[in-house]
C-alpha positions, 0 to 999 in steps of 0.5 A: 574563536572566529566561526569556521576559522579552522579546518575542523570548523569546515567539517561541520556539515559533513559531520551533521549529515554523516558524510565524513570518514571515521578519521574526520569524525574523530577529528571533529569530535576532538575539536568540538569541545573547544569551539563554542561556535561549532557547538551552537551550530551542531545544536541548531542543525540537529534540532532542524533535522529532528523536525523532518517527518520520520514516517515518510514512505520510502518511495522512489521519486521520478527523476523528471519530477526532481528536476522539475522541482529543482529547476523551479527553485534554483537558477540553472545559470548560477555556477560556482568556480571550480577552484573556489572553496566556499566556507559555510557560515551559520546563516547559510547552513541553516538557510540551505538546510531549510531549503532542503527540507522545503524541497523534500516536502514539495517533492513528496507532496507532488509525488503523493498527488500523482499517486492519488490521481493514478488511484482515482483513475484506477477506481474510475476504470473499475466503476465504468467497466462494463458488467456482463453476466456470463452465465446463471446457475440455478441451485436446488435443495439436496437435503430433506431438512432444507427442502425449501432451500434454493438459490441462484449463482451468477458468473459475472465479468467486470473488466478483467475480473470474473466473480461468483455472485451467489444468492440463496434462501431457505437454509437452516441457521448456522450454529457456532463456527458453522458456515456454508461453503460454495464449491466449483466442480470440474471433472470431479475436482472441487475448488472453494469459492468462499464461505458465508452465513445466513440471516435469521430468515435463512437468506445469504449472499456471497461475492467471490472474485476468482483468483484465476478467471480462466479456470473452468467449472461445470457445476456448483455445490454448497455444503454446510461445514463445521468451520471456514478452514476446509479446503475440501468438503467435510459436511453435507451437501445442501444445494447444487446445480 
């Protein structure tokens, strides 16, 4: 049988890419066992589809980027008469699919490059953002067993972010799941600013980015907690302003 000699043969591409109706699919599948040409093309096209990456991130590509890539590959002035029906041949099918794969790869490569540039620009902005120490708090021991303990807490502004930077020394070593927890106090209410452990010399550091930089606080306290899951103090206070 001559390739693509029947109406069913012309349904091959629609069948492969899943754009045919249920009736057309049933008609083509009924035709397929008796057409060696279509059987060959189906095998080859399915092998090409299988080469497409399955892990591509589902990212919307800007329309202007698509247009730019398309314009660089195809001649805008090349048109097909409306009434002319082009019959797909084996070579043209594979060539068109290969062009589609290369086009998709190019679009994704260009889009990844754009996103990488945006990410680098964001990192550069963070690095070059002016760092301002807004306030420094001194911490003194409130526990007799750790009377030599002390520390400082800085409220640091960098770009749009505000961070709590705490440095302490002279604390007792933590045991098991124990942690030291930093609390921000305002009008009798406490908010956790994170937890930390200390080294063998009793030194510890905490850097905490405030989720809401506009929330005020007046004082700072540090407690020794049984674990890091508490939303309110459960252990004894060891340092405070």
